[in-house]
TORVEX-15064 format. One record per residue (C-alpha): residue number from 0; residue in one letter; x, y, z. Coordinates in nm, 2 decimals. Layout:
// TORVEX-15064
+-------+-------+--------+--------+--------+
! votor ! kemar !   east !  north !     up !
+-------+-------+--------+--------+--------+
!   NUM !     A !      X !      Y !      Z !
...
+-------+-------+--------+--------+--------+
***
This chain:
// TORVEX-15064
+-------+-------+--------+--------+--------+
! votor ! kemar !   east !  north !     up !
+-------+-------+--------+--------+--------+
!     0 !     L !   6.41 !  10.10 !   9.81 !
!     1 !     D !   6.21 !  10.37 !   9.63 !
!     2 !     T !   6.53 !  10.50 !   9.45 !
!     3 !     V !   6.59 !  10.17 !   9.29 !
!     4 !     E !   6.27 !  10.21 !   9.07 !
!     5 !     E !   6.35 !  10.59 !   9.04 !
!     6 !     N !   6.69 !  10.52 !   8.86 !
!     7 !     L !   6.47 !  10.35 !   8.58 !
!     8 !     E !   6.25 !  10.66 !   8.57 !
!     9 !     V !   6.55 !  10.87 !   8.51 !
!    10 !     L !   6.65 !  10.65 !   8.21 !
!    11 !     R !   6.29 !  10.70 !   8.07 !
!    12 !     Q !   6.31 !  11.07 !   8.10 !
!    13 !     Q !   6.64 !  11.08 !   7.92 !
!    14 !     G !   6.46 !  10.89 !   7.63 !
!    15 !     K !   6.65 !  10.55 !   7.69 !
!    16 !     N !   6.50 !  10.22 !   7.65 !
!    17 !     V !   6.49 !   9.99 !   7.97 !
!    18 !     S !   6.62 !   9.66 !   7.86 !
!    19 !     R !   6.55 !   9.32 !   8.03 !
!    20 !     A !   6.89 !   9.32 !   8.18 !
!    21 !     M !   6.83 !   9.65 !   8.35 !
!    22 !     L !   6.50 !   9.52 !   8.49 !
!    23 !     K !   6.69 !   9.20 !   8.62 !
!    24 !     G !   6.95 !   9.41 !   8.79 !
!    25 !     L !   6.67 !   9.63 !   8.93 !
!    26 !     E !   6.50 !   9.32 !   9.09 !
!    27 !     K !   6.85 !   9.20 !   9.23 !
!    28 !     R !   6.92 !   9.53 !   9.39 !
!    29 !     K !   6.56 !   9.54 !   9.54 !
!    30 !     H !   6.62 !   9.20 !   9.68 !
!    31 !     N !   6.95 !   9.28 !   9.83 !
!    32 !     L !   6.83 !   9.60 !   9.99 !
!    33 !     E !   6.50 !   9.42 !  10.14 !
!    34 !     A !   6.74 !   9.15 !  10.29 !
!    35 !     K !   6.95 !   9.42 !  10.43 !
!    36 !     L !   6.65 !   9.61 !  10.60 !
!    37 !     E !   6.50 !   9.29 !  10.72 !
!    38 !     K !   6.83 !   9.20 !  10.90 !
!    39 !     V !   6.83 !   9.55 !  11.07 !
!    40 !     E !   6.47 !   9.53 !  11.17 !
!    41 !     H !   6.53 !   9.17 !  11.32 !
!    42 !     A !   6.83 !   9.30 !  11.52 !
!    43 !     I !   6.62 !   9.59 !  11.65 !
!    44 !     K !   6.32 !   9.36 !  11.76 !
!    45 !     S !   6.57 !   9.12 !  11.91 !
!    46 !     R !   6.71 !   9.37 !  12.14 !
!    47 !     T !   6.65 !   9.29 !  12.51 !
!    48 !     D !   6.84 !   9.58 !  12.67 !
!    49 !     D !   6.62 !   9.85 !  12.82 !
!    50 !     V !   6.83 !  10.17 !  12.71 !
!    51 !     V !   6.75 !  10.52 !  12.60 !
!    52 !     D !   6.78 !  10.54 !  12.22 !
!    53 !     F !   6.91 !  10.84 !  12.01 !
!    54 !     K !   6.55 !  10.95 !  11.94 !
!    55 !     Q !   6.45 !  10.95 !  12.31 !
!    56 !     M !   6.76 !  11.17 !  12.40 !
!    57 !     G !   6.59 !  11.47 !  12.24 !
!    58 !     I !   6.91 !  11.59 !  12.06 !
!    59 !     D !   6.84 !  11.87 !  11.81 !
!    60 !     H !   7.19 !  11.93 !  11.65 !
!    61 !     I !   7.52 !  11.73 !  11.63 !
!    62 !     F !   7.87 !  11.85 !  11.54 !
!    63 !     I !   8.08 !  11.59 !  11.34 !
!    64 !     D !   8.45 !  11.67 !  11.35 !
!    65 !     E !   8.66 !  11.48 !  11.07 !
!    66 !     S !   8.33 !  11.44 !  10.89 !
!    67 !     H !   8.50 !  11.28 !  10.59 !
!    68 !     Q !   8.52 !  10.96 !  10.79 !
!    69 !     F !   8.14 !  10.92 !  10.73 !
!    70 !     K !   8.14 !  11.00 !  10.36 !
!    71 !     N !   8.12 !  10.62 !  10.27 !
!    72 !     L !   7.75 !  10.62 !  10.27 !
!    73 !     T !   7.53 !  10.39 !  10.08 !
!    74 !     F !   7.37 !  10.51 !   9.76 !
!    75 !     N !   7.18 !  10.34 !   9.48 !
!    76 !     T !   7.29 !  10.36 !   9.10 !
!    77 !     R !   7.25 !  10.18 !   8.78 !
!    78 !     H !   7.60 !  10.29 !   8.69 !
!    79 !     D !   7.76 !  10.00 !   8.86 !
!    80 !     R !   8.02 !   9.96 !   8.59 !
!    81 !     V !   8.14 !  10.31 !   8.58 !
!    82 !     A !   8.48 !  10.35 !   8.75 !
!    83 !     G !   8.54 !  10.60 !   9.04 !
!    84 !     L !   8.20 !  10.60 !   9.19 !
!    85 !     G !   8.33 !  10.45 !   9.52 !
!    86 !     N !   8.15 !  10.18 !   9.72 !
!    87 !     S !   7.79 !  10.21 !   9.68 !
!    88 !     E !   7.72 !   9.96 !   9.96 !
!    89 !     G !   7.87 !  10.20 !  10.20 !
!    90 !     S !   7.96 !  10.15 !  10.57 !
!    91 !     Q !   7.75 !  10.08 !  10.87 !
!    92 !     K !   7.91 !  10.38 !  11.05 !
!    93 !     A !   7.79 !  10.62 !  10.77 !
!    94 !     L !   7.44 !  10.46 !  10.77 !
!    95 !     N !   7.42 !  10.51 !  11.16 !
!    96 !     M !   7.51 !  10.87 !  11.11 !
!    97 !     L !   7.24 !  10.92 !  10.84 !
!    98 !     F !   6.98 !  10.76 !  11.08 !
!    99 !     A !   7.09 !  11.00 !  11.35 !
!   100 !     I !   7.06 !  11.30 !  11.12 !
!   101 !     R !   6.73 !  11.20 !  10.98 !
!   102 !     T !   6.60 !  11.16 !  11.34 !
!   103 !     I !   6.69 !  11.52 !  11.41 !
!   104 !     Q !   6.54 !  11.64 !  11.07 !
!   105 !     E !   6.22 !  11.45 !  11.13 !
!   106 !     R !   6.18 !  11.62 !  11.47 !
!   107 !     T !   6.25 !  11.98 !  11.35 !
!   108 !     G !   6.09 !  11.93 !  11.01 !
!   109 !     K !   6.39 !  12.11 !  10.84 !
!   110 !     D !   6.71 !  12.02 !  10.66 !
!   111 !     L !   7.05 !  12.03 !  10.81 !
!   112 !     G !   7.05 !  11.92 !  11.19 !
!   113 !     A !   7.42 !  11.87 !  11.17 !
!   114 !     T !   7.74 !  12.05 !  11.12 !
!   115 !     F !   8.02 !  11.88 !  10.93 !
!   116 !     L !   8.38 !  11.98 !  11.00 !
!   117 !     S !   8.65 !  11.86 !  10.76 !
!   118 !     G !   8.96 !  11.96 !  10.57 !
!   119 !     T !   8.89 !  11.72 !  10.29 !
!   120 !     T !   8.51 !  11.74 !  10.23 !
!   121 !     I !   8.54 !  11.60 !   9.88 !
!   122 !     S !   8.86 !  11.42 !   9.77 !
!   123 !     N !   8.81 !  11.10 !   9.56 !
!   124 !     S !   8.48 !  11.10 !   9.39 !
!   125 !     L !   8.20 !  11.32 !   9.24 !
!   126 !     T !   7.96 !  11.10 !   9.45 !
!   127 !     E !   8.09 !  11.26 !   9.77 !
!   128 !     L !   7.91 !  11.59 !   9.69 !
!   129 !     Y !   7.59 !  11.41 !   9.63 !
!   130 !     L !   7.62 !  11.22 !   9.95 !
!   131 !     L !   7.69 !  11.55 !  10.15 !
!   132 !     F !   7.36 !  11.68 !  10.01 !
!   133 !     K !   7.18 !  11.35 !  10.08 !
!   134 !     Y !   7.29 !  11.38 !  10.45 !
!   135 !     L !   7.21 !  11.75 !  10.50 !
!   136 !     R !   6.95 !  11.87 !  10.24 !
!   137 !     P !   6.71 !  11.59 !  10.17 !
!   138 !     K !   6.39 !  11.82 !  10.17 !
!   139 !     E !   6.57 !  12.05 !   9.90 !
!   140 !     L !   6.68 !  11.76 !   9.69 !
!   141 !     E !   6.31 !  11.64 !   9.70 !
!   142 !     R !   6.20 !  11.98 !   9.61 !
!   143 !     Q !   6.41 !  11.97 !   9.30 !
!   144 !     D !   6.28 !  11.62 !   9.22 !
!   145 !     I !   6.62 !  11.46 !   9.28 !
!   146 !     R !   6.54 !  11.15 !   9.47 !
!   147 !     C !   6.84 !  10.92 !   9.38 !
!   148 !     F !   7.21 !  10.97 !   9.27 !
!   149 !     D !   7.12 !  10.90 !   8.90 !
!   150 !     A !   6.88 !  11.18 !   8.90 !
!   151 !     W !   7.14 !  11.42 !   9.06 !
!   152 !     A !   7.42 !  11.28 !   8.82 !
!   153 !     A !   7.18 !  11.34 !   8.51 !
!   154 !     I !   7.16 !  11.72 !   8.61 !
!   155 !     F !   7.51 !  11.79 !   8.75 !
!   156 !     A !   7.76 !  11.54 !   8.62 !
!   157 !     K !   7.89 !  11.44 !   8.27 !
!   158 !     K !   8.00 !  11.08 !   8.19 !
!   159 !     T !   8.26 !  11.01 !   7.93 !
!   160 !     T !   8.44 !  10.71 !   7.80 !
!   161 !     D !   8.82 !  10.74 !   7.75 !
!   162 !     F !   9.10 !  10.51 !   7.71 !
!   163 !     E !   9.33 !  10.44 !   8.01 !
!   164 !     F !   9.63 !  10.23 !   8.11 !
!   165 !     N !   9.54 !   9.94 !   8.35 !
!   166 !     V !   9.79 !   9.80 !   8.60 !
!   167 !     T !   9.96 !   9.59 !   8.34 !
!   168 !     N !  10.01 !   9.88 !   8.09 !
!   169 !     N !   9.74 !   9.77 !   7.85 !
!   170 !     V !   9.50 !  10.02 !   7.71 !
!   171 !     V !   9.14 !   9.97 !   7.82 !
!   172 !     Q !   8.81 !  10.17 !   7.78 !
!   173 !     K !   8.69 !  10.33 !   8.11 !
!   174 !     E !   8.36 !  10.51 !   8.18 !
!   175 !     R !   8.38 !  10.78 !   8.45 !
!   176 !     F !   8.19 !  11.07 !   8.57 !
!   177 !     R !   8.47 !  11.33 !   8.50 !
!   178 !     Y !   8.31 !  11.66 !   8.50 !
!   179 !     F !   8.04 !  11.88 !   8.68 !
!   180 !     I !   7.80 !  12.05 !   8.46 !
!   181 !     K !   7.57 !  12.34 !   8.56 !
!   182 !     V !   7.85 !  12.45 !   8.78 !
!   183 !     P !   7.69 !  12.79 !   8.89 !
!   184 !     E !   7.38 !  12.62 !   9.00 !
!   185 !     L !   7.56 !  12.35 !   9.18 !
!   186 !     A !   7.81 !  12.60 !   9.33 !
!   187 !     A !   7.51 !  12.81 !   9.46 !
!   188 !     F !   7.36 !  12.50 !   9.60 !
!   189 !     Y !   7.68 !  12.40 !   9.79 !
!   190 !     N !   7.74 !  12.75 !   9.91 !
!   191 !     E !   7.41 !  12.74 !  10.09 !
!   192 !     I !   7.53 !  12.50 !  10.34 !
!   193 !     T !   7.91 !  12.57 !  10.34 !
!   194 !     D !   8.14 !  12.81 !  10.51 !
!   195 !     Y !   8.51 !  12.75 !  10.42 !
!   196 !     R !   8.85 !  12.90 !  10.51 !
!   197 !     T !   9.17 !  12.86 !  10.33 !
!   198 !     A !   9.52 !  12.84 !  10.49 !
!   199 !     E !   9.57 !  13.21 !  10.39 !
!   200 !     D !   9.24 !  13.31 !  10.56 !
!   201 !     V !   9.35 !  13.19 !  10.89 !
!   202 !     G !   9.71 !  13.28 !  10.86 !
!   203 !     V !   9.88 !  12.94 !  10.83 !
!   204 !     D !  10.24 !  12.99 !  10.73 !
!   205 !     R !  10.33 !  12.71 !  10.49 !
!   206 !     P !  10.65 !  12.67 !  10.28 !
!   207 !     N !  10.64 !  12.67 !   9.90 !
!   208 !     K !  10.68 !  12.32 !   9.74 !
!   209 !     N !  10.94 !  12.28 !   9.48 !
!   210 !     E !  10.84 !  11.96 !   9.31 !
!   211 !     I !  11.09 !  11.76 !   9.10 !
!   212 !     L !  10.98 !  11.45 !   8.90 !
!   213 !     H !  11.24 !  11.20 !   8.84 !
!   214 !     H !  11.17 !  10.96 !   8.52 !
!   215 !     I !  11.36 !  10.62 !   8.57 !
!   216 !     P !  11.34 !  10.38 !   8.28 !
!   217 !     P !  11.27 !  10.02 !   8.38 !
!   218 !     T !  11.56 !   9.78 !   8.45 !
!   219 !     P !  11.60 !   9.47 !   8.23 !
!   220 !     E !  11.46 !   9.27 !   8.53 !
!   221 !     Q !  11.16 !   9.50 !   8.56 !
!   222 !     E !  11.09 !   9.49 !   8.19 !
!   223 !     D !  11.09 !   9.09 !   8.21 !
!   224 !     F !  10.87 !   9.10 !   8.51 !
!   225 !     I !  10.62 !   9.34 !   8.34 !
!   226 !     Q !  10.56 !   9.09 !   8.07 !
!   227 !     K !  10.49 !   8.81 !   8.33 !
!   228 !     L !  10.25 !   9.05 !   8.52 !
!   229 !     M !  10.07 !   9.11 !   8.19 !
!   230 !     Q !  10.03 !   8.74 !   8.13 !
!   231 !     F !   9.92 !   8.67 !   8.49 !
!   232 !     A !   9.64 !   8.95 !   8.45 !
!   233 !     K !   9.51 !   8.77 !   8.14 !
!   234 !     T !   9.55 !   8.40 !   8.26 !
!   235 !     G !   9.55 !   8.41 !   8.63 !
!   236 !     D !   9.86 !   8.18 !   8.63 !
!   237 !     A !  10.02 !   8.27 !   8.96 !
!   238 !     T !  10.32 !   8.05 !   8.89 !
!   239 !     L !  10.44 !   8.32 !   8.65 !
!   240 !     L !  10.49 !   8.54 !   8.97 !
!   241 !     G !  10.68 !   8.26 !   9.15 !
!   242 !     R !  10.39 !   8.19 !   9.38 !
!   243 !     L !  10.14 !   7.90 !   9.43 !
!   244 !     P !   9.82 !   7.88 !   9.21 !
!   245 !     L !   9.54 !   8.13 !   9.32 !
!   246 !     S !   9.28 !   8.01 !   9.55 !
!   247 !     E !   8.91 !   8.07 !   9.45 !
!   248 !     T !   8.90 !   8.38 !   9.67 !
!   249 !     E !   9.23 !   8.51 !   9.52 !
!   250 !     E !   9.11 !   8.45 !   9.18 !
!   251 !     K !   8.83 !   8.72 !   9.23 !
!   252 !     A !   9.10 !   8.97 !   9.35 !
!   253 !     K !   9.35 !   8.89 !   9.06 !
!   254 !     M !   9.37 !   9.25 !   8.96 !
!   255 !     L !   9.44 !   9.37 !   9.31 !
!   256 !     I !   9.71 !   9.11 !   9.34 !
!   257 !     A !   9.86 !   9.24 !   9.01 !
!   258 !     T !   9.84 !   9.60 !   9.14 !
!   259 !     D !  10.02 !   9.50 !   9.46 !
!   260 !     Y !  10.31 !   9.33 !   9.26 !
!   261 !     A !  10.33 !   9.63 !   9.02 !
!   262 !     R !  10.37 !   9.87 !   9.32 !
!   263 !     K !  10.65 !   9.65 !   9.47 !
!   264 !     M !  10.83 !   9.59 !   9.13 !
!   265 !     A !  10.84 !   9.96 !   9.06 !
!   266 !     L !  11.03 !  10.03 !   9.38 !
!   267 !     D !  11.27 !   9.74 !   9.39 !
!   268 !     M !  11.26 !   9.39 !   9.24 !
!   269 !     R !  11.39 !   9.26 !   9.58 !
!   270 !     M !  11.03 !   9.34 !   9.71 !
!   271 !     I !  10.93 !   9.07 !   9.48 !
!   272 !     D !  11.20 !   8.82 !   9.55 !
!   273 !     P !  11.52 !   8.88 !   9.77 !
!   274 !     H !  11.73 !   8.69 !   9.53 !
!   275 !     Y !  11.72 !   8.98 !   9.27 !
!   276 !     E !  12.03 !   9.19 !   9.27 !
!   277 !     D !  12.06 !   9.54 !   9.41 !
!   278 !     H !  12.04 !   9.71 !   9.07 !
!   279 !     P !  12.17 !  10.06 !   9.07 !
!   280 !     D !  11.89 !  10.17 !   8.84 !
!   281 !     N !  11.59 !  10.08 !   9.04 !
!   282 !     K !  11.37 !  10.35 !   9.22 !
!   283 !     A !  11.50 !  10.27 !   9.58 !
!   284 !     S !  11.87 !  10.31 !   9.46 !
!   285 !     H !  11.80 !  10.65 !   9.29 !
!   286 !     C !  11.62 !  10.77 !   9.60 !
!   287 !     A !  11.91 !  10.67 !   9.83 !
!   288 !     K !  12.15 !  10.83 !   9.58 !
!   289 !     I !  11.96 !  11.17 !   9.58 !
!   290 !     I !  11.92 !  11.16 !   9.97 !
!   291 !     A !  12.29 !  11.11 !  10.00 !
!   292 !     E !  12.37 !  11.39 !   9.78 !
!   293 !     Y !  12.15 !  11.63 !   9.98 !
!   294 !     Y !  12.29 !  11.50 !  10.30 !
!   295 !     Q !  12.66 !  11.58 !  10.18 !
!   296 !     K !  12.56 !  11.91 !  10.03 !
!   297 !     Y !  12.40 !  12.04 !  10.35 !
!   298 !     D !  12.60 !  11.86 !  10.61 !
!   299 !     A !  12.78 !  12.18 !  10.72 !
!   300 !     Q !  12.44 !  12.34 !  10.79 !
!   301 !     K !  12.31 !  12.03 !  10.97 !
!   302 !     G !  12.04 !  12.01 !  10.72 !
!   303 !     T !  11.74 !  11.78 !  10.77 !
!   304 !     Q !  11.54 !  11.56 !  10.54 !
!   305 !     F !  11.21 !  11.41 !  10.56 !
!   306 !     V !  11.15 !  11.10 !  10.36 !
!   307 !     F !  10.80 !  10.96 !  10.32 !
!   308 !     S !  10.78 !  10.60 !  10.21 !
!   309 !     D !  10.50 !  10.35 !  10.29 !
!   310 !     L !  10.66 !  10.06 !  10.10 !
!   311 !     G !  10.98 !   9.87 !  10.17 !
!   312 !     T !  11.05 !  10.05 !  10.50 !
!   313 !     Y !  11.23 !   9.86 !  10.77 !
!   314 !     Q !  11.02 !   9.67 !  11.02 !
!   315 !     P !  11.18 !   9.58 !  11.36 !
!   316 !     G !  11.17 !   9.22 !  11.44 !
+-------+-------+--------+--------+--------+
***
């Protein structure tokens, strides 16, 4: 709750005015957090089982393998319209982990209290680095007067506005935190808690990848469907896609539906409707052709191919 108001203080320190809309958003976030805390408090008080809890167990350190599974930790920010920040609500699993680590840190009076083991510590968002510090270095963050994500981002991240293509191939403006700044200071802070090993360090023998990108122009059916998809994204008229009108819930997920159709369409129009023809220029046909060529080329050597596809694969039954 404290970090909600601190987000506004960060704005004031940057010389920006706090509008009525910002204050309204602040009150809403405070209300949501208070309701969430009241729910947790009620659940704790309502417990009737007589068990030993984590605090009573006296644990002073925990090791978390595959720690990236806990990086969906709740955080507070006023940048709720900035793309790529992840889910600020977080997961209950990650919050439980934070409670456990904080219990250890309060007992020892020090940071850390846990060892995170992962091959993908940071993969999708700049916020993941902040959340790692939130888990393991709360006292150091406080010493640096960093008490919320917005304060951390104001020091170490740069937000830019660029033009991007959306799922319907329209150009839209997107705000993102795209770059780290003050990299030497941030790297030094990170290295204080990090010990890393590369594949070369541990002697993992990996083959070199020869990546070939195949550019395939859309078929006439795909070009026609793209226009329908763009209209659907603007109007929400699901009949354009050959489906029933959207329900109230589906209307809120309109862009997710458009993304799903775009993925299927790009592979093979028969993913949309089995009545479409097996066009020789769709992605699936091109892939099958190349696989067949390699099969014939290396048949004498009994060559083996691995094909990874998470869409349009055969499902038994």
